[in-house]
C-alpha positions as CSV (number, residue, x, y, z in Angstrom):
1,X,136.8,175.2,-51.8
2,X,134.1,177.1,-49.6
3,X,131.1,178.5,-51.7
4,X,130.7,182.6,-50.8
5,X,127.3,182.0,-49.5
6,X,128.7,179.7,-46.6
7,X,131.8,182.2,-45.8
8,X,128.8,185.0,-45.9
9,X,126.9,183.2,-43.2
10,X,130.2,182.5,-41.1
11,X,130.6,186.0,-41.3
12,X,127.4,187.1,-40.0
13,X,127.6,184.7,-37.7
14,X,130.6,186.1,-36.2
15,X,129.2,189.7,-35.8
16,X,126.4,187.9,-34.4
17,X,128.3,186.2,-32.0
18,X,130.1,189.5,-31.2
19,X,126.7,191.2,-30.4
20,X,126.0,188.6,-28.2
21,X,129.2,188.2,-26.2
22,X,128.9,192.4,-25.9
23,X,126.0,192.5,-24.5
24,X,126.9,189.9,-21.7
25,X,130.3,191.1,-21.3
26,X,128.7,194.4,-20.9
27,X,125.9,193.1,-18.1
28,X,128.8,190.9,-16.7
29,X,130.9,194.3,-16.0
30,X,127.9,196.5,-14.8
31,X,127.4,193.8,-12.4
32,X,131.3,193.2,-11.0
33,X,132.4,196.5,-11.9
34,X,129.9,199.0,-11.8
35,X,128.4,201.4,-15.1
36,X,131.6,202.9,-16.1
37,X,132.9,199.7,-17.0
38,X,129.8,198.3,-18.0
39,X,130.0,201.7,-21.1
40,X,133.4,201.0,-22.0
41,X,132.8,197.6,-22.2
42,X,129.6,197.7,-24.0
43,X,130.8,200.6,-26.5
44,X,134.9,198.6,-26.9
45,X,131.9,195.7,-28.4
46,X,130.2,197.9,-30.6
47,X,133.5,199.3,-32.1
48,X,135.0,195.7,-32.1
49,X,131.8,195.1,-34.1
50,X,131.9,198.2,-36.4
51,X,135.4,197.4,-37.0
52,X,134.6,193.7,-37.8
53,X,131.9,194.9,-40.2
54,X,133.6,197.2,-42.2
55,X,136.7,195.0,-42.3
56,X,134.6,192.6,-43.9
57,X,133.3,194.7,-46.3
58,X,136.4,196.3,-47.4
59,X,137.8,192.7,-47.9
60,X,135.1,191.9,-50.0
61,X,135.4,194.5,-52.6
62,X,139.1,194.1,-52.6
63,X,138.6,190.8,-53.5
64,X,136.2,191.3,-56.0
65,X,138.2,193.9,-57.7
66,X,140.6,190.8,-58.0
67,X,138.7,188.6,-59.2
68,X,137.1,191.1,-61.9
69,X,140.8,191.9,-62.8
70,X,141.9,188.3,-63.2
71,X,144.5,187.8,-65.9
72,X,146.0,191.5,-65.4
73,X,150.0,192.0,-64.9
74,X,149.0,194.6,-62.6
75,X,146.0,195.0,-60.7
76,X,144.7,198.8,-60.1
77,X,142.9,199.2,-56.7
78,X,141.9,202.8,-56.2
79,X,143.2,204.9,-53.8
80,X,139.7,205.0,-52.3
81,X,139.9,201.9,-51.3
82,X,143.3,202.5,-49.0
83,X,141.9,205.5,-47.9
84,X,138.6,203.4,-46.4
85,X,140.7,200.9,-44.9
86,X,143.5,203.1,-43.1
87,X,141.0,205.7,-42.7
88,X,138.5,202.8,-40.4
89,X,142.1,202.0,-38.3
90,X,142.4,206.1,-37.5
91,X,138.9,206.5,-36.8
92,X,138.7,203.5,-34.4
93,X,141.7,205.2,-32.7
94,X,140.2,208.8,-32.1
95,X,136.7,207.2,-31.1
96,X,138.9,205.3,-28.0
97,X,141.2,208.2,-27.5
98,X,137.9,209.9,-27.0
99,X,136.2,207.3,-25.0
100,X,139.3,207.1,-22.7
101,X,139.3,210.8,-22.7
102,X,136.6,212.8,-22.1
103,X,134.2,209.9,-21.0
104,X,136.5,208.3,-18.3
105,X,136.1,204.8,-19.0
106,X,138.1,202.4,-17.6
107,X,140.3,201.2,-20.2
108,X,140.6,197.8,-19.7
109,X,136.7,197.5,-19.8
110,X,137.2,198.8,-23.3
111,X,139.9,197.1,-24.5
112,X,138.2,194.5,-23.3
113,X,134.8,195.1,-25.2
114,X,137.2,195.9,-28.1
115,X,138.8,192.0,-28.2
116,X,135.4,190.6,-28.4
117,X,136.0,189.0,-31.7
118,X,138.1,186.6,-30.3
119,X,135.8,184.8,-28.4
120,X,133.1,185.1,-31.1
121,X,135.8,183.6,-33.4
122,X,136.2,180.4,-30.9
123,X,132.6,180.0,-30.6
124,X,132.4,180.3,-34.3
125,X,134.5,177.3,-34.6
126,X,132.7,175.4,-31.9
127,X,129.5,176.2,-33.5
128,X,131.5,174.5,-37.0
129,X,132.5,171.4,-34.7
130,X,129.5,170.6,-33.1
131,X,127.5,171.2,-36.5
132,X,130.1,168.1,-37.8
133,X,131.5,170.7,-40.7
134,X,134.8,170.1,-41.7
135,X,136.9,171.1,-44.8
136,X,139.4,168.9,-44.3
137,X,138.3,166.2,-45.9
138,X,141.2,164.8,-48.1
139,X,140.1,164.1,-51.7
């Protein structure tokens, strides 16, 4: 089993990788396709980071709630938790809509920035492999 501090370290590294990749992606987009593409990629990556952070915080809250109510037949999750989870998604959709509609930034650049979490996770996996860390040892 993975201890809590190790999981937090992994999640924080993924956040840093999102920021790093977002900056590189923004620079590459500006060089390759101009300022608008760079702005779109940068805003998309910033939203990706914010979404990942909020998702991580929400999941941690739900896990703590579940652990605190261990042994109870029906776990009571406040409606506020559901509102925050779905509100995060609604807010992201509204912001992306505003970026595409009012700022007229390239949709492909914005979507590319929004998906920065995927290469960040792959980088984290590579980091774990390079570090020689593996959790799949048979007991």
